[in-house]
C-alpha positions in Angstrom: -4.3 -31.5 -33.3 -7.2 -29.8 -35.1 -6.9 -26.1 -36.0 -9.7 -25.1 -33.6 -8.3 -27.0 -30.6 -6.7 -25.2 -27.8 -3.2 -26.6 -26.9 -2.9 -28.2 -23.5 -1.0 -26.0 -21.0 2.7 -26.9 -20.6 5.2 -26.4 -17.7 4.6 -26.2 -14.0 0.8 -25.7 -14.3 0.2 -28.6 -16.7 -1.3 -30.8 -14.0 -3.9 -28.2 -13.1 -7.3 -27.8 -14.7 -8.4 -24.3 -15.7 -10.5 -24.0 -12.5 -7.5 -25.0 -10.4 -5.3 -22.4 -12.2 -7.8 -19.8 -11.4 -7.8 -20.9 -7.8 -4.0 -20.8 -7.7 -4.0 -17.3 -9.0 -6.6 -16.2 -6.5 -4.6 -17.8 -3.6 -1.4 -16.1 -4.6 -3.1 -12.7 -5.0 -4.7 -13.0 -1.6 -1.5 -14.0 0.1 0.5 -11.1 -1.6 -2.2 -8.5 -1.0 -3.6 -9.5 2.4 -0.7 -11.7 3.8 -3.0 -14.6 4.7 -6.0 -16.7 3.8 -8.5 -17.0 6.6 -10.4 -20.2 6.2 -12.6 -19.5 9.2 -14.2 -16.6 7.3 -17.0 -17.6 4.9 -15.5 -15.6 2.0 -12.2 -17.5 2.1 -13.4 -20.9 3.3 -13.3 -22.7 -0.1 -10.1 -21.0 -1.1 -8.4 -22.1 2.1 -9.5 -25.7 1.6 -8.2 -25.7 -2.0 -4.9 -24.2 -0.9 -4.5 -26.7 1.9 -5.1 -29.6 -0.5 -2.4 -28.1 -2.8 -0.1 -26.8 0.0 3.1 -28.5 -1.2 2.8 -26.7 -4.6 1.9 -23.4 -3.0 4.9 -23.7 -0.7 7.2 -24.1 -3.7 5.7 -21.2 -5.5 5.9 -19.0 -2.3 9.7 -19.6 -2.1 10.0 -17.9 -5.5 8.7 -14.7 -3.8 10.9 -15.3 -0.8 7.9 -16.0 1.3 7.4 -18.7 3.9 3.9 -20.1 4.3 2.8 -21.1 7.8 -0.1 -23.5 7.9 -2.4 -23.6 10.9 -4.9 -26.2 9.8 -6.8 -26.4 13.2 -7.4 -22.6 12.9 -7.9 -22.8 9.1 -5.2 -20.2 8.4 -2.3 -20.0 6.0 0.0 -17.0 6.4 2.8 -15.7 4.1 5.7 -14.2 6.0 8.5 -12.4 4.1 12.0 -13.8 4.4 13.6 -10.9 2.6 13.9 -7.7 4.6 13.0 -5.8 1.4 9.5 -7.2 1.6 8.9 -6.6 5.3 6.1 -4.2 6.2 7.3 -0.8 7.5 5.0 1.5 9.4 5.1 5.0 10.7 5.7 5.6 14.4 2.1 5.8 15.5 1.1 2.7 13.5 3.9 0.8 15.0 2.8 1.8 18.5 -0.7 0.6 17.8 0.4 -2.8 16.5 2.8 -3.3 19.4 -0.1 -2.5 21.8 -2.5 -4.9 20.0 0.2 -7.6 20.2 0.5 -7.1 24.0 -3.3 -7.2 24.5 -3.5 -10.4 22.4 -0.7 -12.1 24.2 -1.9 -11.3 27.7 -5.5 -12.3 26.9 -4.4 -15.7 25.5 -1.6 -16.5 28.0 -2.9 -15.0 31.2 -6.6 -15.1 30.9 -6.9 -18.2 28.7 -9.1 -16.4 26.1 -9.6 -17.9 22.6 -8.7 -15.9 19.5 -9.8 -13.6 18.1 -9.3 -11.3 21.1 -11.8 -8.5 21.4 -11.4 -5.0 22.7 -12.9 -1.6 22.1 -11.2 1.5 20.7 -11.4 3.1 24.1 -9.6 0.1 25.7 -6.9 0.4 22.9 -6.4 4.1 23.6 -6.1 3.5 27.3 -3.5 0.8 26.7 -1.6 3.0 24.3 -1.3 5.7 26.9 -0.3 3.3 29.6 2.4 1.6 27.6 3.8 4.6 25.7 3.3 7.6 27.9 6.7 9.1 26.9 5.4 9.3 23.3 1.9 10.5 24.2 2.1 13.5 21.8 2.8 11.0 18.9 -0.1 8.7 19.6 -2.7 8.7 16.8 -5.9 10.8 17.0 -9.3 9.3 16.2 -9.2 9.8 12.4 -5.6 8.5 12.1 -6.3 5.6 14.4 -9.1 4.5 12.1 -6.7 4.7 9.2 -4.3 2.4 11.0 -6.9 -0.1 12.0 -8.2 -0.1 8.4 -4.7 -0.9 7.1 -4.3 -3.6 9.7 -7.6 -5.1 8.6 -6.5 -5.1 4.9 -3.5 -7.1 6.1 -5.7 -9.5 8.0 -4.2 -8.6 11.4 -7.6 -7.8 12.8 -11.2 -7.1 12.1 -12.6 -3.7 12.9 -16.3 -2.9 13.5 -17.1 0.9 13.5 -19.7 2.3 15.9 -21.6 5.6 15.9 -19.6 6.3 19.1 -16.0 5.9 18.0 -14.7 4.8 21.4 -17.2 1.9 21.4 -16.0 0.5 18.0 -14.8 -3.1 18.3 -11.5 -4.6 17.3 -10.9 -8.3 16.9 -7.2 -9.1 17.0 -6.3 -12.2 14.9 -3.5 -14.7 15.5 -1.8 -13.5 12.3 -0.5 -10.4 14.1 1.7 -12.7 16.4 3.7 -14.1 13.4 4.4 -10.7 11.9 5.7 -9.4 15.3 7.4 -12.6 16.4 8.2 -11.9 20.0 8.5 -15.1 22.2 7.0 -13.6 25.3 6.2 -10.4 27.2 9.8 -10.0 28.4 11.0 -9.8 24.8 8.1 -7.4 24.0 9.1 -5.2 26.9 12.8 -5.1 25.9 12.0 -4.2 22.3 9.4 -1.7 23.3 11.8 0.1 25.6 14.5 0.2 22.9 11.9 1.4 20.4 10.7 4.2 22.7 14.3 5.3 23.4 15.2 5.4 19.7 11.9 7.2 18.9 12.5 9.8 21.6 16.1 10.5 20.3 14.8 10.9 16.7 12.0 13.3 17.9 14.4 15.3 20.0 16.8 15.6 17.1 14.0 16.8 14.9 12.9 19.3 17.5 16.4 20.7 17.8 16.7 21.1 14.0 13.4 22.9 13.9 14.5 25.2 16.7 17.8 25.9 14.9 15.8 26.8 11.7 13.5 29.1 13.6 16.5 30.8 15.2 18.1 31.4 11.8 15.1 33.2 10.4 
């Protein structure tokens, strides 16, 4: 080998060209940061097709991060789901209530009304659904600015697409199928059982916190 020649890459990536190695890095970063690659969106179309062509290798790499890749080729989606509880997303109470509500709205739209994803609803419809489903926790439901933060976070994780509007209640939400795999309930009955347990546990925690606050105020 001449002094000015660059040595060929060795190891696992030896079979990839420089361009393919760049694509691999981009795919892994996207999966780790956003949780999925959405091939139906123009910005990720080429990356999805490259990933699908090299899916067996990506599957192997993902296992090193304790991630399982779910491939939905008809929908042009690959999603990384953590297998280790340490990597599972954890949300505050209000964000969890929002995501549970969006799951419910997605499921009923697809199962009962035969709609095709993504499922569209307005912020006003989401707020109405939140109140209807979680009335006991009404004081803990997010206000307008906080709701926008939650929706922005969910958008970064590719659970939905959010389109703001000059009138906040008219802003549009498009719920993507990726949300269903992160909250893997089988049906509405399982959703209802878990929602009831969650509401009960949340009420207990909030009541305990209120009692502690009252005790502190009484001691002053």
